[in-house]
C-alpha positions as CSV (number, residue, x, y, z in Angstrom):
1,X,10.4,27.0,-6.0
2,X,7.4,27.6,-3.9
3,X,5.3,24.6,-3.1
4,X,7.4,22.0,-4.9
5,X,10.6,20.0,-3.9
6,X,12.6,19.1,-6.9
7,X,15.5,16.5,-7.4
8,X,18.8,18.5,-7.3
9,X,19.8,17.2,-10.7
10,X,17.7,17.1,-14.0
11,X,17.1,14.0,-15.7
12,X,17.1,15.5,-19.0
13,X,18.9,18.3,-20.5
14,X,18.5,20.2,-23.7
15,X,21.4,22.4,-24.1
16,X,20.3,24.0,-27.6
17,X,17.1,25.2,-26.2
18,X,18.2,25.8,-22.7
19,X,15.6,23.5,-21.3
20,X,15.9,21.2,-18.3
21,X,13.5,18.7,-16.8
22,X,13.2,17.8,-13.1
23,X,11.4,15.3,-11.2
24,X,9.9,16.3,-8.0
25,X,6.5,16.5,-5.7
26,X,4.1,19.0,-5.0
27,X,3.8,19.9,-1.5
28,X,0.4,21.4,-1.8
29,X,-1.1,18.5,-3.3
30,X,-0.5,15.4,-1.1
31,X,3.0,15.0,-2.5
32,X,1.7,14.6,-5.9
33,X,4.5,13.5,-8.3
34,X,5.5,16.3,-10.8
35,X,7.8,17.2,-13.7
36,X,9.4,20.7,-13.6
37,X,10.2,21.8,-17.1
38,X,12.8,24.6,-16.6
39,X,13.4,27.4,-19.2
40,X,16.5,29.4,-18.8
41,X,16.4,33.0,-20.6
42,X,19.4,35.5,-20.8
43,X,19.6,39.0,-21.6
44,X,16.5,40.1,-20.9
45,X,16.9,43.6,-22.6
46,X,17.2,41.6,-25.9
47,X,14.1,41.7,-27.9
48,X,14.8,38.2,-29.1
49,X,14.8,36.6,-25.2
50,X,11.6,38.8,-24.7
51,X,9.8,37.1,-27.7
52,X,11.0,33.7,-26.7
53,X,9.6,34.3,-23.0
54,X,6.4,35.3,-24.6
55,X,6.3,32.4,-26.7
56,X,7.0,30.0,-23.7
57,X,4.2,31.5,-21.6
58,X,1.9,31.3,-24.4
59,X,2.7,27.6,-25.0
60,X,1.8,27.2,-21.2
61,X,-1.6,28.9,-21.7
62,X,-2.3,26.8,-24.6
63,X,-1.5,23.5,-23.0
64,X,-3.4,24.6,-20.0
65,X,-6.8,25.2,-22.4
66,X,-6.4,21.6,-23.9
67,X,-8.1,19.8,-20.5
68,X,-8.4,16.2,-22.0
69,X,-7.6,13.1,-20.2
70,X,-5.0,12.2,-23.1
71,X,-3.2,15.6,-22.6
72,X,-0.5,16.2,-19.8
73,X,-1.9,18.6,-16.9
74,X,0.1,21.8,-16.4
75,X,-0.5,22.6,-12.8
76,X,1.3,25.9,-12.6
77,X,3.5,28.6,-14.3
78,X,6.4,30.0,-12.0
79,X,8.8,32.9,-12.9
80,X,12.0,33.8,-11.3
81,X,14.0,36.9,-12.4
82,X,17.4,37.8,-11.3
83,X,19.4,40.8,-13.0
84,X,19.4,40.4,-16.8
85,X,18.1,36.5,-16.7
86,X,14.5,35.0,-16.1
87,X,13.5,31.3,-15.4
88,X,10.3,30.0,-16.2
89,X,9.2,26.9,-14.9
90,X,6.3,24.8,-16.3
91,X,5.0,22.5,-13.5
92,X,3.5,19.4,-15.2
93,X,1.8,16.0,-13.9
94,X,4.8,13.5,-13.4
95,X,4.2,10.8,-15.8
96,X,6.3,7.5,-16.1
97,X,8.1,7.8,-19.5
98,X,7.4,8.8,-23.1
99,X,6.9,6.7,-26.3
100,X,10.1,8.0,-27.3
101,X,12.0,6.3,-24.5
102,X,10.5,3.1,-25.6
103,X,12.0,3.7,-29.0
104,X,15.4,4.1,-27.3
105,X,15.0,1.4,-25.1
106,X,14.1,-0.7,-28.3
107,X,10.5,-1.7,-27.1
108,X,8.7,-2.6,-30.4
109,X,5.1,-1.6,-29.9
110,X,2.6,-4.4,-30.7
111,X,-0.4,-3.9,-32.9
112,X,-2.7,-3.5,-29.8
113,X,0.0,-0.8,-28.2
114,X,0.3,1.0,-31.5
115,X,-3.7,1.3,-32.0
116,X,-3.9,2.6,-28.2
117,X,-1.1,5.1,-28.9
118,X,-3.0,6.2,-32.0
119,X,-6.4,6.5,-30.6
120,X,-5.5,8.3,-27.2
121,X,-3.0,10.9,-28.9
122,X,-5.5,11.6,-31.6
123,X,-8.4,11.8,-29.2
124,X,-6.3,14.8,-27.7
125,X,-5.5,16.4,-30.7
126,X,-9.1,16.2,-32.0
127,X,-10.0,18.2,-29.0
128,X,-7.2,20.6,-29.5
129,X,-8.1,21.1,-33.3
130,X,-11.7,22.0,-32.6
131,X,-12.8,22.5,-28.9
132,X,-10.6,25.0,-27.4
133,X,-12.6,27.8,-26.0
134,X,-11.3,31.2,-26.1
135,X,-7.9,30.2,-28.0
136,X,-9.9,28.6,-30.9
137,X,-8.4,25.9,-32.6
138,X,-4.9,24.7,-31.8
139,X,-2.6,22.7,-33.7
140,X,0.3,21.1,-31.8
141,X,3.0,21.2,-34.9
142,X,5.4,19.2,-32.9
143,X,3.8,15.6,-32.8
144,X,6.3,13.1,-31.9
145,X,7.0,10.1,-29.6
146,X,9.3,12.2,-27.5
147,X,5.9,14.6,-26.8
148,X,3.7,11.7,-26.2
149,X,4.1,10.5,-22.3
150,X,2.5,7.6,-20.7
151,X,1.4,5.8,-17.5
152,X,1.1,2.1,-17.5
153,X,-2.3,2.2,-19.7
154,X,-2.5,5.9,-20.7
155,X,-0.8,8.0,-23.1
156,X,-0.7,11.9,-22.9
157,X,0.2,14.6,-25.4
158,X,2.6,17.2,-24.0
159,X,4.8,20.2,-25.1
160,X,2.8,22.6,-26.6
161,X,5.9,24.9,-27.5
162,X,5.1,24.9,-31.2
163,X,1.6,25.5,-31.2
164,X,-0.2,27.3,-33.9
165,X,-3.7,29.0,-32.8
166,X,-6.3,29.3,-35.7
167,X,-7.8,32.7,-36.1
168,X,-9.2,33.5,-39.4
169,X,-7.5,31.0,-41.7
170,X,-6.1,27.5,-41.4
171,X,-2.7,27.9,-43.3
172,X,0.3,29.5,-42.3
173,X,4.1,30.0,-43.2
174,X,5.7,29.8,-40.1
175,X,7.7,26.4,-39.3
176,X,8.1,24.3,-36.3
177,X,8.6,20.6,-35.8
178,X,10.9,17.8,-36.1
179,X,12.1,16.8,-39.5
180,X,11.7,12.9,-38.7
181,X,7.7,13.6,-38.8
182,X,7.2,16.7,-41.2
183,X,4.7,16.4,-43.8
184,X,5.9,17.1,-47.4
185,X,4.1,20.8,-47.1
186,X,5.7,21.6,-43.9
187,X,9.0,20.7,-45.3
188,X,8.4,23.0,-48.3
189,X,7.5,25.7,-45.8
190,X,10.9,25.2,-44.3
191,X,12.7,25.7,-47.5
192,X,11.0,28.4,-49.2
193,X,8.2,30.0,-46.7
194,X,5.2,28.4,-48.7
195,X,1.7,27.9,-46.8
196,X,0.7,24.7,-45.2
197,X,-2.2,23.4,-43.1
198,X,-0.6,22.8,-39.6
199,X,-3.8,20.6,-38.7
200,X,-3.2,18.1,-41.5
201,X,0.5,18.2,-40.5
202,X,-0.4,16.8,-37.0
203,X,-2.3,14.1,-39.1
204,X,0.9,13.3,-40.9
205,X,3.3,13.3,-37.9
206,X,1.1,11.4,-35.7
207,X,0.9,8.5,-38.4
208,X,4.7,8.9,-39.0
209,X,5.2,8.6,-35.2
210,X,3.3,5.3,-35.1
211,X,5.4,4.0,-37.8
212,X,8.5,4.6,-36.0
213,X,7.1,2.9,-32.9
214,X,6.1,-0.1,-34.9
215,X,9.4,-0.4,-36.7
216,X,11.8,1.2,-34.4
217,X,13.4,2.7,-37.7
218,X,13.3,6.2,-38.4
219,X,11.2,6.8,-41.5
220,X,12.7,10.3,-42.5
221,X,14.3,8.9,-45.8
222,X,11.0,7.4,-46.8
223,X,9.0,10.4,-45.9
224,X,11.5,12.6,-48.1
225,X,10.7,10.8,-51.1
226,X,8.4,12.3,-54.0
227,X,6.4,10.7,-55.1
228,X,5.6,9.7,-51.6
229,X,2.4,7.5,-51.6
230,X,3.6,4.6,-53.5
231,X,6.5,4.1,-51.1
232,X,4.4,4.7,-48.0
233,X,2.0,2.2,-49.1
234,X,5.0,-0.6,-49.5
235,X,6.0,0.0,-46.1
236,X,2.9,0.3,-44.2
237,X,1.5,-2.9,-46.1
238,X,4.5,-4.9,-44.6
239,X,3.4,-3.7,-40.9
240,X,2.4,-6.8,-39.0
241,X,-1.2,-5.2,-38.1
242,X,-4.6,-5.3,-39.3
243,X,-5.8,-4.1,-42.7
244,X,-7.9,-1.5,-41.3
245,X,-5.2,0.0,-39.3
246,X,-3.0,-0.1,-42.5
247,X,-5.6,1.5,-44.5
248,X,-5.8,4.4,-42.1
249,X,-2.1,4.9,-41.7
250,X,-1.7,5.3,-45.4
251,X,-4.4,7.7,-45.7
252,X,-3.0,9.9,-42.9
253,X,0.4,9.8,-44.8
254,X,-1.1,10.7,-48.0
255,X,1.2,13.4,-50.0
256,X,-1.6,15.9,-50.8
257,X,-3.2,17.7,-47.5
258,X,-6.6,17.3,-48.9
259,X,-6.4,13.6,-49.1
260,X,-5.6,13.2,-45.5
261,X,-8.5,12.6,-43.0
262,X,-9.1,15.2,-40.4
263,X,-8.2,14.3,-36.8
264,X,-12.0,13.9,-35.9
265,X,-12.1,11.4,-38.6
266,X,-8.9,9.6,-37.5
267,X,-10.4,9.3,-33.9
268,X,-13.6,8.2,-35.1
269,X,-12.3,5.3,-37.2
270,X,-9.8,4.2,-34.3
271,X,-12.5,4.4,-31.6
272,X,-14.9,2.2,-33.9
273,X,-12.2,-0.3,-34.4
274,X,-10.9,-0.4,-31.0
275,X,-14.4,-1.0,-29.7
276,X,-15.1,-3.7,-32.0
277,X,-11.9,-5.6,-31.0
278,X,-12.3,-5.2,-27.4
279,X,-15.6,-6.5,-27.3
280,X,-14.3,-9.6,-29.0
281,X,-11.5,-10.3,-26.7
282,X,-12.3,-8.6,-23.4
283,X,-12.9,-11.0,-20.5
284,X,-13.0,-10.7,-16.6
285,X,-12.0,-13.1,-14.0
286,X,-13.4,-14.0,-10.7
287,X,-11.7,-16.4,-8.3
288,X,-13.2,-17.6,-5.2
289,X,-11.8,-20.8,-3.3
290,X,-11.0,-23.4,-6.0
291,X,-12.9,-22.1,-8.8
292,X,-12.5,-19.5,-11.4
293,X,-15.3,-17.9,-13.1
294,X,-14.3,-16.4,-16.6
295,X,-16.8,-13.7,-17.6
296,X,-17.4,-12.4,-21.1
297,X,-18.2,-8.9,-21.4
298,X,-19.7,-9.1,-24.8
299,X,-22.0,-12.1,-24.5
300,X,-22.5,-11.5,-20.5
301,X,-22.1,-15.2,-20.2
302,X,-20.0,-16.8,-17.5
303,X,-17.7,-20.2,-17.7
304,X,-16.4,-21.8,-14.4
305,X,-13.0,-23.8,-14.6
306,X,-11.8,-25.8,-11.4
307,X,-8.4,-24.7,-10.1
308,X,-5.8,-27.1,-8.4
309,X,-5.3,-24.5,-5.6
310,X,-7.8,-23.4,-3.1
311,X,-7.4,-19.8,-2.8
312,X,-10.0,-19.7,0.0
313,X,-11.5,-16.6,1.2
314,X,-8.5,-14.2,1.6
315,X,-6.9,-14.4,-1.9
316,X,-5.8,-11.2,-3.8
317,X,-5.6,-10.8,-7.7
318,X,-4.5,-8.5,-10.1
319,X,-4.6,-8.7,-14.0
320,X,-0.9,-8.6,-15.5
321,X,-2.3,-8.6,-19.2
322,X,-5.4,-9.9,-20.9
323,X,-4.5,-13.5,-20.5
324,X,-2.7,-13.7,-17.2
325,X,-3.9,-13.3,-13.7
326,X,-1.3,-13.0,-10.8
327,X,-2.8,-14.6,-7.7
328,X,-1.3,-14.2,-3.9
329,X,-2.2,-14.8,-0.1
330,X,-4.5,-17.8,-0.3
331,X,-4.8,-17.8,3.5
332,X,-3.4,-15.8,6.6
333,X,-0.1,-17.8,6.6
334,X,0.5,-18.1,2.7
335,X,3.3,-16.7,0.9
336,X,2.6,-18.4,-2.1
337,X,2.2,-16.5,-5.5
338,X,0.6,-18.2,-8.8
339,X,0.1,-17.1,-12.3
340,X,-2.8,-18.0,-13.8
341,X,-3.6,-18.4,-17.4
342,X,-7.1,-17.3,-18.3
343,X,-7.6,-19.5,-21.2
344,X,-6.3,-22.8,-19.9
345,X,-6.8,-22.2,-16.1
346,X,-3.2,-23.3,-15.9
347,X,-1.3,-22.4,-12.5
348,X,2.1,-21.8,-12.2
349,X,4.2,-21.2,-9.2
350,X,6.0,-17.9,-8.8
351,X,8.6,-16.6,-6.2
352,X,7.1,-16.5,-2.9
353,X,5.9,-13.4,-0.9
354,X,8.5,-12.1,1.8
355,X,5.6,-11.9,4.4
356,X,2.3,-14.3,4.9
357,X,-0.4,-12.4,4.2
358,X,-4.0,-12.7,2.9
359,X,-6.6,-10.1,1.7
360,X,-3.8,-7.7,0.5
361,X,-4.4,-4.7,-1.8
362,X,-2.9,-5.4,-5.2
363,X,-2.2,-2.9,-7.9
364,X,0.0,-2.9,-11.0
365,X,2.0,0.0,-12.4
366,X,4.5,-0.2,-15.5
367,X,6.5,-3.3,-15.0
368,X,5.8,-3.8,-11.3
369,X,3.0,-5.3,-9.1
370,X,2.6,-3.9,-5.4
371,X,1.0,-5.5,-2.6
372,X,-0.4,-3.3,0.3
373,X,-0.9,-4.6,3.9
374,X,-3.6,-7.2,4.1
375,X,-3.8,-9.5,7.4
376,X,-2.4,-12.5,8.9
377,X,-2.6,-14.4,12.3
378,X,-1.6,-11.2,14.0
379,X,-4.1,-8.8,12.4
380,X,-3.9,-6.0,9.9
381,X,-0.7,-5.1,8.3
382,X,1.3,-2.2,7.3
383,X,4.0,-4.1,5.3
384,X,4.2,-3.7,1.6
385,X,6.1,-5.4,-1.2
386,X,6.6,-4.8,-5.0
387,X,7.1,-7.6,-7.4
388,X,9.3,-6.9,-10.7
389,X,7.8,-8.5,-13.6
390,X,11.1,-8.8,-15.3
391,X,13.3,-9.6,-12.8
392,X,10.5,-12.2,-11.4
393,X,11.5,-11.4,-7.8
394,X,9.8,-9.6,-4.5
395,X,11.4,-6.6,-2.9
396,X,10.2,-5.0,0.6
397,X,8.8,-1.6,0.6
398,X,8.4,1.2,3.4
399,X,5.3,0.2,5.2
400,X,2.0,2.4,5.0
401,X,1.3,4.8,7.3
402,X,-2.1,2.7,8.7
403,X,-2.9,-0.8,8.8
404,X,-5.2,-1.8,5.8
405,X,-6.8,-5.1,4.7
406,X,-9.6,-6.4,2.3
407,X,-9.4,-3.3,-0.2
408,X,-8.7,-2.4,-3.7
409,X,-6.0,0.2,-4.7
410,X,-6.7,2.3,-7.7
411,X,-4.1,3.5,-9.9
412,X,-4.8,7.2,-11.3
413,X,-2.4,10.0,-12.9
414,X,1.0,8.3,-11.6
415,X,-0.5,7.6,-8.0
416,X,-2.0,4.5,-6.3
417,X,-5.0,5.5,-4.1
418,X,-5.0,3.3,-0.9
419,X,-8.7,3.8,0.7
420,X,-10.3,2.0,3.8
421,X,-8.0,1.5,6.8
422,X,-9.4,-0.6,9.6
423,X,-9.5,2.0,12.5
424,X,-9.2,5.4,10.7
425,X,-10.6,7.5,8.1
426,X,-7.3,8.4,6.0
427,X,-6.7,7.6,2.5
428,X,-3.2,7.4,1.5
429,X,-1.4,7.6,-1.6
430,X,1.8,5.8,-3.2
431,X,3.9,7.1,-5.7
432,X,5.5,4.2,-7.9
433,X,7.8,6.7,-9.2
434,X,9.3,7.3,-5.7
435,X,8.1,4.5,-3.4
436,X,6.7,7.2,-1.1
437,X,3.4,6.9,0.7
438,X,1.3,10.4,1.7
439,X,-1.8,11.1,3.3
440,X,-4.6,12.7,1.2
441,X,-6.3,15.8,2.7
442,X,-9.6,14.2,2.2
443,X,-11.1,11.7,4.8
444,X,-13.4,8.9,4.3
445,X,-17.0,9.9,6.1
446,X,-16.8,8.7,9.7
447,X,-20.1,6.6,9.2
448,X,-18.5,4.7,6.6
449,X,-17.9,0.8,7.3
450,X,-14.4,0.5,6.5
451,X,-13.6,-3.1,7.4
452,X,-13.6,-4.3,3.4
453,X,-14.3,-2.4,0.3
454,X,-14.1,-2.2,-3.3
455,X,-12.5,0.9,-4.8
456,X,-11.9,2.1,-8.4
457,X,-11.6,5.5,-10.5
458,X,-13.8,6.4,-13.3
459,X,-14.2,9.5,-15.2
460,X,-11.7,11.3,-12.4
461,X,-13.8,10.3,-9.5
462,X,-12.9,7.6,-6.8
463,X,-15.6,5.3,-6.1
464,X,-15.8,3.1,-2.5
465,X,-18.1,0.3,-2.4
466,X,-18.2,-1.4,1.2
467,X,-19.5,-4.5,2.8
468,X,-21.8,-2.3,4.8
469,X,-24.0,-1.4,1.6
470,X,-22.5,2.2,1.3
471,X,-21.2,4.1,-1.7
472,X,-18.8,6.8,-1.3
473,X,-17.9,9.1,-4.2
474,X,-14.9,11.7,-4.5
475,X,-14.0,13.8,-7.3
476,X,-10.2,13.6,-7.1
477,X,-8.7,16.9,-6.1
478,X,-11.8,18.8,-6.7
479,X,-14.2,17.6,-4.3
480,X,-13.5,18.6,-0.5
481,X,-15.2,15.6,1.0
482,X,-16.8,12.2,0.1
483,X,-20.6,12.0,-1.0
484,X,-22.2,9.3,0.7
485,X,-25.1,7.0,-0.4
486,X,-26.7,3.6,0.5
487,X,-26.4,0.7,-2.2
488,X,-28.9,-2.3,-2.2
489,X,-25.8,-4.8,-2.0
490,X,-23.0,-5.8,-0.1
491,X,-19.4,-5.5,-1.9
492,X,-16.5,-7.3,-0.6
493,X,-13.1,-8.0,-2.9
494,X,-9.7,-7.6,-3.0
495,X,-9.4,-7.8,-6.6
496,X,-9.5,-4.5,-8.9
497,X,-12.6,-4.0,-10.8
498,X,-12.8,-3.8,-14.8
499,X,-13.9,-0.5,-15.6
500,X,-15.6,0.1,-18.9
501,X,-17.4,3.4,-20.2
502,X,-20.3,2.8,-18.5
503,X,-20.2,-0.3,-16.2
504,X,-17.6,-1.7,-13.4
505,X,-17.4,-5.4,-13.1
506,X,-16.9,-6.4,-9.7
507,X,-15.7,-10.0,-8.7
508,X,-17.7,-10.5,-5.4
509,X,-17.7,-13.9,-3.7
510,X,-17.3,-16.0,-6.6
511,X,-19.9,-13.8,-8.9
512,X,-19.5,-11.2,-11.0
513,X,-21.6,-7.9,-10.3
514,X,-22.1,-5.0,-13.0
515,X,-22.3,-1.6,-11.2
516,X,-23.8,1.2,-13.6
517,X,-21.2,4.2,-13.4
518,X,-24.3,6.4,-15.0
519,X,-27.0,5.5,-12.2
520,X,-24.6,4.7,-9.7
521,X,-26.7,1.4,-9.0
522,X,-26.0,-2.4,-9.3
523,X,-27.6,-3.8,-12.7
């Protein structure tokens, strides 16, 4: 395939549809991790084969039109024709797994995870249902956990192979989807060719998928019952989740299509619920020397807790979950690693680093924490390590291409961005899927102070704030160069900021600074 390097063997194969999935990298996009979905078609002179090829290409076009943060990006389509056979490749962004894989692995979703699954997937579907330019409204028609992919924090809807494009009417007789998540009307259409609303079928399938994720039990037998509503109510009210979420799922699984909410109403209800809950619980921790400052995002008040360990000037921190901070490298000769409970301020000693370091860049992706560079008594470092949250041990990684210290890595779209080396303007990326480094084609401005910095991604843009009172901005994979402006404050931290819809909360020398993403100024 032109411009890509694929693994020799597929990681998934569907023998019935002749579809194979390969992992690989894009050579033209700084070794960006990708997944190549290969469709094999035979006997091109056959009219059925020609129809299937047309459907495959139209599915790629539909997916490309749904340009949403919670929809999988399709980067390119390539065709290879040889004699009577044809191969079509859909080149997709490389993601870590799927909700379906979590079910296979026996990972029962907690209420918070199910809520995020519903919110993010419904957001992509709501966009497709009412906002897709020239292709008009698009129904997915195959919503299921296997088709919802994820990174460490983001769910993304993919595989639009069964899409329906609305033109004059919102009903159809054509059938598609997985029997485990089909609405009653879609099941009837499979048997007798009756009409159904594919948009309301998406609403039903999304709720059925959430039910499967929550219980790890296929609900196909339940969803075929008639009458449906009473039994669904019993099952949903037994779930360990809030009453508001239960009521929404019951409405989405209503037997009659007209009683189900639209995807826009689903998305609005979930957004309101998530905002309310996150404001109640969201905190941000700043650690400086032997003090932790816990900042409440809702009330904007801080509480200080004394710590039993002095983390000095060169500590690095990463939020493992909403209650736990991982702290490492308290000074240049340190290999100590601690787990800090944000509620009790209790420190627990963890397995030590392999190499003494301070001021290392730290990032989390999936079930691993990564440390990049830092400094010790000999100066800046290239060496890197990763820590398995499940196995509780550190392992060495291949070193970075340039030494780096006192910076914050940024995780975005299956890549970790590593800005600010000490002596050059290069920016590296790290792929957690392949444990490999690559250099971005864009560089930091030569006049930018690069001794230390805070970096984060928001709205698909990389922000770099430096100790030299400078701000660099780069729209990822769109801009040719950084835009550089001055700011009124120095910014130094090796702790990743907390990014909300409109603000970035930055821990800087024991204080929490608020940076507005709208005005690009400190608040």
